[in-house]
C-alpha positions in Angstrom: -4.3 87.6 44.9 -4.2 90.5 47.1 -3.2 93.9 45.8 -0.3 94.3 48.2 2.4 91.6 48.2 3.0 90.2 51.7 5.6 88.0 53.1 3.3 85.2 53.2 2.5 85.8 49.5 6.1 85.6 48.4 6.9 82.8 50.7 4.2 80.7 49.1 5.0 81.5 45.7 8.6 80.5 46.6 7.8 77.1 48.1 5.5 76.3 45.5 7.8 76.8 42.8 10.6 75.1 44.6 8.4 71.9 45.2 6.9 71.9 41.7 10.2 72.2 40.1 11.6 69.4 41.7 8.4 67.6 41.5 8.2 68.0 37.6 11.9 67.0 37.5 11.3 63.7 39.3 8.2 63.0 37.1 10.2 63.6 33.8 13.3 61.4 35.0 10.7 58.9 36.4 8.8 58.4 33.1 12.2 57.3 31.6 11.9 54.0 33.8 9.1 52.8 31.5 11.2 53.5 28.2 12.0 50.4 26.3 15.5 51.0 26.0 18.1 48.1 25.4 21.2 47.4 27.2 23.7 50.2 26.2 26.7 48.8 27.6 28.4 46.2 25.9 30.2 43.1 27.5 33.7 43.6 28.0 34.4 40.2 29.3 33.0 36.6 30.3 34.9 36.5 33.8 33.5 34.8 36.7 34.4 37.3 39.5 35.1 36.4 42.8 32.8 37.7 45.7 33.0 38.4 49.4 29.6 38.4 50.5 29.5 40.5 53.7 26.4 40.6 56.0 26.6 43.2 59.2 24.5 41.6 61.9 23.8 42.9 65.5 21.7 40.6 67.8 20.1 38.8 64.5 19.9 35.3 65.8 16.2 35.3 64.7 16.8 35.7 61.0 20.7 35.2 60.3 20.4 31.4 59.5 17.6 32.0 56.8 19.9 34.5 55.3 22.9 32.6 55.0 21.0 29.7 53.7 19.7 31.9 50.6 23.3 32.7 49.9 24.4 29.2 49.9 21.7 28.5 47.1 23.1 30.9 44.8 22.9 29.8 41.0 26.7 30.7 41.0 29.9 28.6 41.3 30.2 27.9 45.1 33.9 28.2 44.9 34.1 31.9 43.4 32.2 33.4 46.8 32.7 33.3 50.3 30.1 34.3 53.0 31.1 36.5 55.9 29.0 37.6 59.0 30.2 40.3 61.1 28.7 39.8 64.4 28.7 43.4 65.4 28.8 44.0 69.2 26.1 41.1 69.6 25.0 39.9 73.0 22.8 36.9 71.6 23.5 33.9 69.4 24.2 35.6 66.3 27.6 34.3 65.6 26.8 31.1 66.7 23.5 30.6 64.2 25.7 31.9 61.5 28.5 29.6 61.7 25.9 26.8 61.9 24.4 28.0 58.8 27.9 27.9 57.1 29.2 31.3 57.3 32.5 32.8 58.1 32.0 34.6 61.1 34.1 37.5 62.5 33.0 39.1 66.2 33.4 42.5 66.6 33.2 44.4 70.1 33.8 48.2 69.8 31.2 50.4 71.7 32.6 53.5 70.9 32.1 52.9 67.1 28.7 51.5 66.7 26.9 51.1 63.5 26.9 49.5 60.1 29.2 52.0 58.6 31.8 51.4 61.2 31.4 47.5 61.0 32.0 47.5 57.1 35.1 49.6 57.5 36.5 47.2 60.1 35.7 44.1 57.8 36.9 45.7 54.5 40.4 45.9 56.1 40.4 42.1 56.7 39.3 41.5 53.3 42.0 43.4 51.8 44.8 41.3 53.9 43.2 37.9 53.1 45.1 35.4 51.1 42.1 34.8 49.0 41.9 37.9 46.7 38.4 39.1 45.9 37.3 41.2 42.9 33.8 42.5 44.4 32.3 42.7 47.9 28.7 42.5 48.2 26.6 44.0 51.1 23.5 42.7 52.9 21.5 43.0 55.8 20.8 40.1 58.4 17.2 40.3 57.4 17.6 39.8 53.9 16.9 36.9 51.6 18.6 36.7 48.2 17.1 35.6 45.1 19.0 32.7 43.8 19.9 34.5 40.3 21.4 37.7 42.4 25.4 37.2 41.7 24.7 35.8 38.3 23.0 39.3 37.4 25.6 41.3 39.3 28.2 39.4 37.3 26.9 40.4 34.2 27.0 44.0 35.1 30.4 43.6 36.1 31.5 42.2 33.0 29.8 45.3 31.3 32.4 47.6 33.1 30.5 48.7 36.2 32.6 49.1 39.5 29.5 49.7 41.7 25.7 48.2 41.1 22.8 48.2 43.4 20.2 45.6 43.3 16.7 45.4 43.0 15.3 45.8 46.7 11.9 43.8 47.1 9.9 42.9 50.3 9.5 39.7 51.8 6.3 40.6 54.2 4.6 43.2 51.9 1.3 42.5 53.4 1.8 42.0 57.1 0.4 45.4 58.0 -0.4 48.8 56.4 3.3 49.9 57.4 4.9 47.2 55.7 2.6 47.6 52.8 3.3 51.4 52.6 7.2 50.5 52.9 6.8 48.2 49.8 4.6 50.4 47.7 7.5 53.1 48.3 10.5 50.5 47.3 8.6 48.9 44.3 8.0 52.2 42.7 11.7 53.3 43.7 13.1 50.3 41.8 11.1 51.6 38.6 11.0 55.2 38.6 14.1 56.0 40.5 16.6 53.5 40.1 15.9 52.1 36.7 15.1 55.6 35.4 18.6 56.7 36.2 20.3 54.1 34.8 18.5 54.3 31.8 19.2 57.9 31.4 23.1 57.5 32.4 22.7 59.2 35.7 23.9 57.8 38.9 21.8 55.5 40.8 21.4 55.5 44.7 23.0 52.9 47.1 20.2 51.6 49.1 21.9 49.9 52.2 21.9 46.3 51.0 22.1 44.3 47.9 24.8 46.2 46.3 28.1 45.2 44.9 31.7 47.3 45.0 34.7 46.5 43.2 37.3 46.1 45.7 40.1 48.0 43.9 37.6 50.9 43.7 37.0 50.4 47.4 40.7 50.6 48.2 41.2 53.8 46.0 38.6 55.7 47.3 38.2 54.2 50.9 35.2 53.5 52.3 35.0 56.2 55.1 31.0 56.3 55.2 30.4 55.7 58.8 27.2 58.1 59.3 23.6 57.0 60.0 23.1 56.6 56.1 26.3 55.0 55.1 25.0 54.0 51.9 23.9 57.5 50.9 27.3 58.9 52.0 29.1 56.6 49.9 27.0 57.2 46.9 27.7 60.9 47.1 31.4 60.3 47.5 31.5 57.9 44.4 29.6 60.6 42.5 32.2 63.5 43.5 34.9 61.1 42.2 33.2 60.4 38.7 32.0 56.9 39.6 28.5 56.1 38.8 26.2 53.6 40.6 24.6 51.2 38.2 21.3 49.2 38.7 20.8 45.5 38.2 16.8 44.9 37.8 17.4 41.5 38.0 19.5 41.1 41.2 16.7 40.8 43.8 17.0 41.0 47.4 14.1 40.8 49.7 14.0 42.8 52.7 12.0 42.7 55.8 9.7 45.8 56.3 8.8 47.2 59.9 5.3 46.1 61.1 4.4 48.9 63.4 4.2 52.9 63.1 6.6 53.3 65.9 9.2 50.9 64.6 8.8 52.8 61.2 9.0 56.1 62.8 12.1 55.4 64.5 13.8 54.0 61.5 12.9 56.7 59.0 14.0 59.5 61.9 17.4 57.9 61.9 17.5 58.0 57.8 16.5 61.7 57.9 19.2 62.4 60.5 21.7 60.5 58.1 20.0 62.3 55.1 20.4 65.9 56.6 23.9 65.3 57.9 24.9 63.9 54.4 23.2 66.8 52.6 25.0 69.4 55.0 28.6 67.8 53.8 28.2 67.1 50.3 25.3 69.4 48.7 27.2 72.2 47.9 30.2 70.2 46.7 28.1 68.3 44.2 26.4 71.5 43.0 30.1 73.3 42.4 31.3 70.3 40.5 28.1 69.8 38.7 28.0 73.4 37.2 31.7 73.7 36.8 32.2 70.1 34.9 28.7 69.9 33.6 28.0 66.8 35.4 24.1 66.2 35.5 24.8 63.2 37.7 26.2 65.5 40.6 23.3 68.1 40.2 20.8 64.9 40.5 22.4 63.7 43.6 22.4 67.2 44.8 18.5 67.5 44.0 18.1 64.3 45.8 19.8 65.6 48.9 17.2 68.3 49.4 14.2 66.2 49.8 14.0 66.6 53.5 13.6 70.6 52.7 10.8 69.6 49.9 8.9 67.3 52.2 8.7 70.1 54.9 8.1 72.8 52.2 5.2 70.5 50.9 3.7 70.1 54.7 3.5 73.8 55.0 1.9 74.3 51.6 -0.7 71.8 52.6 -1.1 73.4 56.2 -1.6 76.9 54.7 -4.0 75.7 51.9 -6.4 74.1 54.6 -6.1 77.0 57.1 -6.9 79.5 54.5 -10.0 77.4 53.2 -11.4 77.3 56.5 -10.4 81.0 57.7 -13.4 83.0 58.0 -12.1 85.7 55.5 -10.9 82.9 53.0 -7.6 84.7 52.6 -4.3 84.5 54.5 -2.4 85.8 51.6 -1.3 82.5 50.8 -1.2 82.1 46.9 -2.0 78.6 45.4 -0.3 78.2 42.1 -3.5 76.1 41.2 -5.3 79.0 40.9 -3.2 80.2 38.0 -5.2 77.7 36.0 -8.4 79.6 37.2 -9.9 76.3 38.9 -9.9 74.4 35.2 -10.3 71.3 34.3 -6.6 71.0 33.6 -6.1 71.5 37.4 -8.5 68.7 38.3 -6.9 66.3 35.5 -3.3 67.0 37.2 -4.5 66.3 40.6 -6.3 63.0 39.5 -3.4 61.8 37.7 -1.3 62.4 40.9 -3.4 60.2 42.8 -3.3 57.6 40.1 0.3 57.7 39.4 1.5 55.6 42.5 -1.0 52.8 42.1 -0.4 52.5 38.4 3.5 52.2 39.1 3.1 49.7 41.9 0.7 47.5 39.6 2.9 47.7 36.6 5.9 46.7 38.6 4.4 43.8 40.6 2.2 42.7 37.7 -0.3 41.5 40.4 -3.2 43.0 42.1 -4.8 41.9 45.6 -7.9 43.6 47.0 -6.2 44.6 50.2 -4.1 47.0 47.9 -6.8 49.3 47.8 -7.4 50.0 51.7 -3.5 49.9 51.9 -2.8 52.5 49.3 -5.1 55.1 51.3 -3.1 54.0 54.4 -0.1 54.9 52.4 -1.2 58.4 51.9 -1.4 58.7 55.9 2.2 57.3 55.9 3.4 59.9 53.5 2.2 62.6 55.7 4.0 61.4 58.6 7.2 62.1 56.5 7.0 65.9 57.1 7.4 65.7 60.9 10.0 63.0 60.5 11.7 65.4 58.4 11.8 68.1 60.9 13.0 65.9 63.7 15.6 64.5 61.3 16.7 68.0 60.5 16.9 68.9 64.1 18.6 66.0 65.2 21.3 65.8 62.1 24.3 65.9 64.6 23.1 63.0 66.6 25.0 59.9 65.2 23.8 57.2 67.8 22.8 54.1 66.0 19.3 52.7 66.6 18.7 49.1 65.7 15.6 48.0 64.1 14.6 44.6 65.5 13.9 41.9 62.7 11.4 39.0 63.7 9.8 37.8 60.3 11.9 34.4 59.9 10.7 33.7 56.5 12.8 31.0 54.4 13.3 31.3 50.9 11.3 28.2 50.4 8.4 29.9 52.5 8.8 33.3 50.2 8.4 31.3 47.0 5.4 29.5 48.2 4.1 32.9 49.4 4.6 34.4 45.9 3.0 31.6 44.2 0.0 31.9 46.2 -0.6 35.5 45.6 -4.2 36.0 43.6 
């Protein structure tokens, strides 16, 4: 460390303390996802709740029929749920395909309010005014496939008093490409070390865009109002501010289609980051204030999640300067690496090795399977992670851009085909 304290030295210390603190916090909470904690919430009823299953679809004729078919095969009394499809500003045969598959279709045409959040808000108003009264609404994407036990698992959580519950997000095409594999690794780990960990520790889980339920009376009371590019995140923060926690149903599985190419992935993740930064700018300080004033750890936890784009950029800057300093002729730019506090001891080496092995362990533990293709895909996953830095910067710069970008879905897998693929895995 240089004798004088330069700006870069202070900057490096602040960045690393900030990143390391959040990283250690997430590691500690994440480990709780492996704890053998039994269900703490007792059943308060044995009611069969009535559900309105809502699919928001924009030009999804290739996948909508398989999705509706999977919902029709749920192991739950058929008279206790209805399937609604919002054909949102469609120019293809989405509505026709959905009707043929057995869904109740509502066609929406509003070019000034484009996006899933607006479509859902429009549909919720119709649900409120129907003669049939529903206890819960459940939200899905058109490219999903839903496990037959989904509603039974969700109903169990509803009977334990939860008003909002997120299901388990799985992948229907995990090994199609290195991009779909990277997404799958990410979501498999999130289910265990983020969602399940928070459910077990009594924190607020995060809505993930699809595969969740909301009590209709809670929706009416709070209002939807989530119309940004990440409507799920926005509504999660709204719930937390209103002392309503999102629970997690590990056994309520939804299979999501992951993008195949880097171009598709980049576009989708930029949209996520734009929405993330938008929500952070509007909810971060509200959550911090409530969390400190009322001693609500869930609010602090949600606020910590909102600063992830900043942490991603900080990690990118740390990595850049670490390499720049290594190859600099003088070997010293004034950038202090916290690792040197360990004097390059074996402790620091062990920490680095454990960090490399943590993700593969979580994925294999969660999936209970191993395929040789997972090894090269894991190294590709590291490349995928590095792309988050420019994406985070792009999202932060464009956070005020609310134009919806549609991700095209083409992986037409039926539920029967998915079951066959799962059985054939080595």
